[in-house]
C-alpha atoms as one frame of an Amber mdcrd trajectory, in Angstrom:
protein
 -58.647 -84.645  29.188 -60.911 -84.191  26.185 -62.862 -81.278  24.689 -66.580
 -82.007  24.350 -69.797 -80.172  23.469 -72.490 -79.938  26.138 -75.966 -78.439
  26.427 -77.894 -77.487  29.567 -81.652 -77.369  30.210 -81.670 -73.636  29.341
 -80.281 -74.392  25.887 -76.749 -73.055  26.374 -74.324 -74.923  24.113 -70.682
 -74.844  25.152 -67.325 -76.463  24.552 -65.836 -77.715  27.833 -62.963 -79.882
  28.982 -63.693 -83.166  30.748 -61.192 -85.327  32.571 -61.179 -88.863  31.237
 -61.738 -90.140  34.780 -65.039 -88.197  34.937 -66.620 -90.022  31.971 -69.577
 -90.259  31.388 -70.367 -87.289  33.653 -70.332 -83.820  32.136 -69.245 -80.533
  33.738 -71.917 -77.973  34.691 -72.865 -75.291  32.202 -70.188 -72.546  32.205
 -72.908 -69.932  31.629 -75.535 -70.829  34.258 -73.883 -73.747  36.130 -76.884
 -76.031  35.545 -76.409 -79.747  34.752 -75.521 -80.602  31.174 -75.572 -83.495
  28.753 -73.044 -84.286  26.089 -74.081 -83.582  22.521 -72.318 -84.069  19.195
 -72.376 -81.017  16.964 -71.751 -81.345  13.220 -68.309 -80.114  12.239 -69.809
 -77.310  10.134 -71.824 -75.979  13.072 -68.865 -76.201  15.450 -66.794 -74.143
  13.050 -69.347 -71.319  13.295 -69.519 -71.520  17.089 -67.094 -68.832  18.255
 -66.863 -67.641  21.834 -67.826 -63.979  22.207 -65.467 -61.334  23.530 -66.765
 -60.751  27.058 -66.228 -57.431  28.802 -67.659 -56.033  32.024 -68.388 -52.361
  32.579 -68.147 -51.086  36.150 -70.544 -48.458  37.564 -67.838 -45.794  37.118
 -67.687 -46.546  33.375 -64.353 -48.359  33.360 -64.000 -51.805  31.802 -62.836
 -55.166  33.113 -61.559 -57.978  30.889 -61.956 -61.502  32.323 -59.547 -64.157
  31.010 -62.398 -66.314  29.709 -66.144 -66.122  29.100 -66.928 -68.017  32.304
 -64.459 -67.920  35.192 -64.318 -66.917  38.829 -63.715 -63.372  37.552 -66.971
 -63.286  35.593 -68.853 -64.663  38.598 -67.353 -61.915  40.768 -68.280 -59.180
  38.270 -71.822 -60.564  38.011 -72.102 -60.504  41.805 -70.856 -56.913  41.910
 -73.553 -55.903  39.446 -71.215 -54.975  36.606 -72.766 -54.810  33.139 -71.808
 -57.805  30.994 -71.056 -56.988  27.357 -70.756 -59.771  24.788 -69.298 -58.901
  21.395 -70.063 -61.498  18.749 -68.204 -60.974  15.519 -65.988 -58.253  14.119
 -68.738 -55.637  13.736 -69.672 -55.725  17.426 -66.001 -55.785  18.460 -65.229
 -52.684  16.365 -68.244 -50.894  17.848 -67.032 -51.688  21.351 -63.469 -50.591
  20.520 -64.782 -47.161  19.531 -66.787 -46.901  22.757 -63.777 -48.058  24.784
 -61.380 -45.634  23.067 -63.816 -42.742  23.547 -64.089 -43.513  27.264 -60.319
 -43.822  27.625 -59.763 -40.572  25.709 -62.157 -38.770  28.053 -60.159 -39.969
  31.057 -56.866 -39.093  29.356 -58.084 -35.573  28.597 -59.097 -34.993  32.220
 -55.715 -36.266  33.407 -53.875 -34.066  30.901 -55.906 -31.036  31.980 -54.833
 -31.602  35.590 -51.228 -32.063  34.515 -51.435 -28.903  32.418 -52.678 -26.891
  35.399 -49.817 -28.178  37.558 -47.348 -27.520  34.736 -48.529 -23.935  34.264
 -48.387 -23.211  38.012 -44.855 -24.579  38.210 -43.758 -22.657  35.114 -45.238
 -19.435  36.491 -43.313 -19.821  39.735 -40.065 -20.630  37.933 -40.449 -17.652
  35.567 -41.012 -15.330  38.506 -37.837 -16.598  40.191 -35.812 -16.260  36.986
 -37.079 -12.749  36.246 -36.263 -11.700  39.795 -32.790 -13.226  39.388 -32.218
 -11.397  36.098 -33.102  -8.099  37.718 -31.671  -8.516  41.235 -29.215 -11.400
  40.894 -29.440 -15.089  41.818 -28.958 -16.319  45.384 -26.391 -19.163  45.478
 -25.202 -21.110  48.578 -21.607 -20.470  49.662 -19.188 -23.383  50.125 -15.938
 -23.369  52.052 -12.569 -24.503  50.675 -13.464 -28.141  51.391 -16.727 -27.963
  49.489 -18.951 -27.954  52.575 -22.033 -25.744  52.734 -21.589 -22.788  55.059
 -25.260 -21.906  55.407 -24.658 -18.482  53.875 -25.797 -17.166  50.493 -24.202
 -14.885  47.955 -25.747 -12.865  45.143 -24.498 -13.615  41.632 -25.382 -11.375
  38.696 -25.252 -12.616  35.129 -23.490 -10.781  32.363 -25.552  -9.246  29.572
 -24.748 -12.265  27.393 -25.787 -14.619  30.198 -29.102 -12.786  30.610 -29.741
 -13.021  26.844 -29.107 -16.780  26.939 -31.483 -17.162  29.917 -34.248 -15.218
  28.147 -33.783 -17.282  24.972 -34.079 -20.486  27.030 -37.315 -19.222  28.598
 -38.774 -18.419  25.156 -37.819 -21.867  23.875 -39.422 -23.523  26.894 -42.618
 -21.489  26.415 -42.942 -22.677  22.804 -42.501 -26.304  23.895 -45.745 -26.214
  25.893 -47.107 -28.753  28.339 -48.399 -32.349  28.089 -50.151 -33.395  24.886
 -53.184 -35.656  24.414 -52.513 -38.735  22.290 -54.949 -41.179  20.698 -55.976
 -43.943  23.111 -55.926 -46.606  20.367 -57.776 -49.301  22.355 -58.312 -52.574
  20.493 -59.160 -56.242  21.015 -56.016 -58.194  20.128 -57.821 -61.295  18.830
 -59.524 -59.172  16.146 -56.628 -56.821  15.368 -53.276 -58.638  15.619 -52.186
 -61.602  13.497 -48.996 -62.815  11.815 -49.165 -60.064   9.192 -48.999 -57.179
  11.698 -47.785 -58.674  14.971 -44.401 -56.942  14.604 -46.225 -53.576  14.353
 -48.106 -54.090  17.640 -46.946 -51.070  19.714 -46.885 -53.172  22.908 -44.316
 -55.530  21.352 -41.780 -52.949  20.240 -38.364 -53.648  21.601 -39.183 -57.296
  22.306
């Protein structure tokens, strides 16, 4: 199998693989699937020919990342009407990363807000139970001599020291607060990770 340069009638120039048994035929254009012909690009021009970073944006605003610029995945996203985004060069990649991170942060904030509401409801219920227990005593199941539950309850009252410890624990828990929003930190690996910082990649910690 060899890597060759081809061009279609629409002018798309691509690098494609061709099985030696298929020579002299050329694969269809990976962009538009039209017939192609083999061309020979100068080495200097080939060095400047870099595949773009291709991303698809779904109608709901989320992003999809196909494994290559032209695969069955890209064909499926095109058919579904997703918006194709091509980032050529570092400037366009950085611009997209900011857009991507902003979108992810918006979703994270909404999720955290829902978690915070659930957290506050749960905390409110637990505080009410604890305050009632401090005032009236806590209901605890009764076990028999063999450790089996009897189905009956008994009221246990804390000592003054025990009540002070319980109140201190509640104050400490209140200061801790609920879930926090963290930076999304979305990035395109090909433009952000190399040998100099690969060990710092947060996804590779512990590996």
